[in-house]
C-alpha positions in Angstrom: 145.2 -0.9 80.7 146.0 -2.4 77.4 145.6 0.3 74.9 145.2 -0.4 70.9 144.8 2.5 68.8 143.0 1.1 65.9 141.0 2.7 63.1 137.9 0.9 61.6 138.9 -2.2 59.7 142.3 -2.7 61.5 141.2 -5.2 64.2 141.9 -8.1 62.0 145.6 -7.0 61.3 146.5 -6.9 65.0 149.1 -9.5 65.8 150.0 -11.2 69.1 153.3 -9.3 69.0 151.9 -5.9 69.2 150.1 -6.9 72.6 152.9 -7.2 75.1 151.7 -6.0 78.3 148.6 -6.5 80.5 147.8 -4.2 83.3 145.0 -4.4 85.9 142.7 -1.7 87.6 142.1 -1.7 91.4 138.3 -1.3 92.4 138.9 2.4 93.1 140.5 3.0 89.6 137.8 1.1 87.9 135.2 3.4 89.7 136.9 6.3 88.3 137.1 5.0 85.0 133.3 4.4 85.0 132.7 7.9 86.3 134.8 9.4 83.6 132.9 7.4 80.8 129.4 8.1 82.3 130.3 11.9 82.0 131.6 11.7 78.5 129.5 12.8 75.3 128.2 10.5 72.7 126.4 7.1 72.2 127.7 3.8 73.7 126.9 0.2 73.2 126.9 -1.1 76.8 127.1 -4.9 76.5 127.2 -7.4 79.5 128.1 -11.0 78.7 128.0 -13.7 81.4 130.7 -16.4 81.3 128.4 -19.1 80.0 127.2 -16.9 77.0 130.8 -16.0 75.8 131.6 -15.7 72.9 128.3 -17.0 71.4 126.3 -14.1 72.4 128.9 -11.7 70.9 129.2 -13.8 67.6 125.3 -13.5 67.3 125.3 -9.8 67.9 122.7 -8.1 65.7 121.7 -4.4 66.2 120.0 -1.5 64.5 121.8 -0.3 61.2 123.4 2.7 62.7 125.1 0.5 65.2 126.6 -2.1 62.7 130.1 -0.6 62.8 130.0 -1.0 66.6 129.0 -4.4 66.5 131.5 -5.4 63.8 134.6 -4.0 65.8 133.4 -5.7 69.0 133.2 -9.1 67.2 136.7 -8.6 65.9 138.1 -7.2 69.2 137.1 -10.3 71.2 138.9 -12.6 68.8 142.2 -11.0 69.6 144.4 -13.6 71.1 145.1 -11.7 74.3 141.5 -10.9 75.1 140.3 -14.3 74.3 142.8 -15.8 76.6 142.2 -13.5 79.4 138.5 -14.0 79.2 138.8 -17.8 79.4 141.4 -17.6 82.2 139.2 -15.2 84.3 135.9 -16.7 83.5 133.9 -14.0 85.0 132.2 -12.8 81.7 132.8 -9.2 80.0 131.4 -5.9 80.3 132.1 -3.9 76.8 131.6 -0.2 76.5 132.0 0.9 72.8 131.8 4.1 71.0 132.0 4.3 67.1 134.5 7.2 67.5 135.9 7.5 71.1 136.1 5.2 74.0 136.2 1.4 73.5 136.6 -0.7 76.6 136.4 -4.4 77.5 136.4 -5.1 81.3 136.8 -8.4 83.0 135.6 -8.0 86.3 136.7 -9.8 89.4 133.3 -11.6 90.0 131.0 -12.8 87.3 128.7 -10.9 85.4 125.1 -12.6 86.1 123.2 -11.8 83.0 123.5 -10.9 79.4 122.4 -7.3 78.8 122.6 -4.9 76.0 122.0 -0.9 76.2 122.1 1.7 73.3 122.8 5.3 73.9 124.0 6.8 77.2 126.7 4.6 79.0 125.1 2.0 81.4 127.4 0.9 83.8 124.6 -0.4 86.3 125.3 -4.1 85.9 129.2 -3.9 86.5 128.6 -1.4 89.3 126.0 -3.9 90.9 128.8 -6.8 90.5 131.5 -4.7 92.0 129.3 -3.6 95.0 127.8 -6.9 96.0 128.8 -8.1 99.5 130.8 -11.3 99.0 132.2 -13.8 101.5 135.5 -15.1 100.1 137.8 -17.8 101.2 141.4 -17.6 100.4 144.0 -20.6 100.6 147.7 -19.8 100.2 149.9 -22.6 100.2 153.4 -23.5 99.4 155.3 -26.7 100.3 155.8 -26.1 104.1 153.6 -23.0 104.7 150.1 -22.1 104.4 147.8 -19.2 105.3 143.9 -19.6 105.1 141.3 -16.9 105.7 137.9 -15.6 105.1 137.0 -12.1 104.1 133.6 -10.4 104.5 133.4 -7.1 102.9 136.8 -5.6 103.0 137.9 -7.2 106.2 139.8 -10.5 107.2 137.3 -12.0 109.6 139.2 -15.4 110.3 142.5 -16.6 109.6 145.0 -19.3 110.2 148.7 -19.6 109.3 151.0 -22.4 109.9 154.0 -24.3 108.7 155.1 -28.0 108.2 158.5 -29.5 107.8 159.3 -31.0 104.4 163.0 -32.3 103.8 164.7 -30.7 100.9 165.9 -32.9 97.8 168.6 -35.3 98.9 171.5 -35.6 96.2 173.7 -38.5 97.4 171.8 -41.2 95.5 171.4 -44.9 96.2 169.2 -46.2 98.9 169.8 -43.2 101.0 168.3 -41.0 98.4 165.2 -43.3 97.9 164.8 -43.2 101.6 164.7 -39.5 101.9 162.3 -39.4 98.7 159.7 -41.7 100.6 160.2 -39.6 103.7 159.6 -36.4 101.8 156.5 -37.8 100.1 155.1 -38.9 103.6 155.8 -35.3 104.8 154.0 -33.7 101.9 151.1 -36.0 102.3 150.9 -35.2 106.1 151.2 -31.6 105.3 148.3 -31.7 102.9 146.2 -33.4 105.1 146.7 -30.7 107.9 146.2 -27.8 105.4 143.1 -29.7 104.4 141.8 -30.0 108.0 142.6 -26.3 108.7 140.8 -25.3 105.6 137.6 -27.0 106.8 138.0 -25.5 110.3 138.4 -22.0 108.9 135.6 -22.3 106.3 133.0 -24.5 107.9 130.9 -21.9 109.6 130.6 -19.6 106.6 128.6 -19.9 103.6 131.2 -18.8 101.0 130.6 -17.2 97.7 133.9 -17.8 96.1 137.0 -19.5 97.0 140.5 -18.5 95.6 143.9 -20.4 95.9 147.2 -19.0 95.8 151.0 -19.7 96.2 152.5 -22.7 94.4 150.2 -23.7 91.7 151.6 -27.2 91.3 150.2 -27.9 95.0 146.5 -27.0 94.1 145.5 -30.1 92.3 146.9 -32.3 95.2 145.2 -30.0 97.8 141.9 -30.4 95.9 142.1 -34.1 95.9 142.9 -34.3 99.6 140.5 -31.9 101.0 137.2 -33.2 101.4 135.7 -30.0 102.2 136.8 -28.3 98.8 135.7 -31.1 96.7 132.0 -30.2 96.7 132.7 -26.6 96.5 134.6 -26.8 93.2 132.2 -24.5 91.4 133.0 -21.6 93.8 136.8 -21.9 93.2 138.3 -19.4 91.2 139.9 -20.5 87.7 142.4 -17.5 88.3 145.0 -18.4 90.9 146.5 -15.7 93.1 150.2 -15.0 92.0 151.6 -14.9 95.4 155.0 -16.1 96.3 154.7 -16.6 99.9 152.0 -18.3 102.2 152.0 -16.0 105.2 149.8 -13.6 107.0 151.0 -10.6 105.2 150.2 -12.2 101.8 146.9 -13.2 102.8 145.9 -9.6 104.1 147.2 -8.4 100.6 145.2 -11.1 98.7 141.9 -9.2 98.6 143.4 -6.4 96.6 144.4 -8.9 94.0 141.1 -10.6 94.1 139.3 -7.4 93.4 141.3 -6.1 90.6 139.8 -6.0 87.2 141.5 -6.4 83.7 140.7 -3.8 81.3 141.4 -3.8 77.7 141.3 -0.2 75.9 141.1 0.1 72.1 
């Protein structure tokens, strides 16, 4: 978790240089955090903002006079560059739990917050818990040049998968006509490989109603794959903006991808 030890009025003075790390919480660790917060004394603002409402809903936040300090601090906190960039990248909305003197958290969940909601008094973790406990069907496509691994997760299980390879020539360095010939052949091999992965993606996904789709592996291949894959094009709204940072596209990486998908980003102030 990112932790900023800030007193009232210090939010504006925070610089990017002071924010030099970003850790994540697994689903289990997030449950533990929420349990601890629910048992802690004191009043909270529990604020949920769906992706389409951020940051406008926070900018217009107006509360009872005794909560003015909370509202001011929250407005300044979400303007911090590291927070604003993470919110934009994950695009799942925010869960904010804020005390005047005590716990101050901004949580970016793995799946979108579905409504704007505010609660005052005892911490209200209900909407975040609902998001975490929802049963999702998730499609994953991991791809690098020459390897791919595609799978469907239901609950915590990989229920369908396909892993494969495709030969692609390495860069030719001799120059001249030979180099151009190899370059053309490599481009043809890449095109054939993308076509194969596109077909495999449709075969793996077509019998499922997916809630979300995650891409991982070589990020530079994602755009060409989306242009090539007729199945993924109409499903664009289900594709996560957050690509999985996975180096290899194999069955081991596929099996571990769900853990990455269900992690949350947590900022602590």
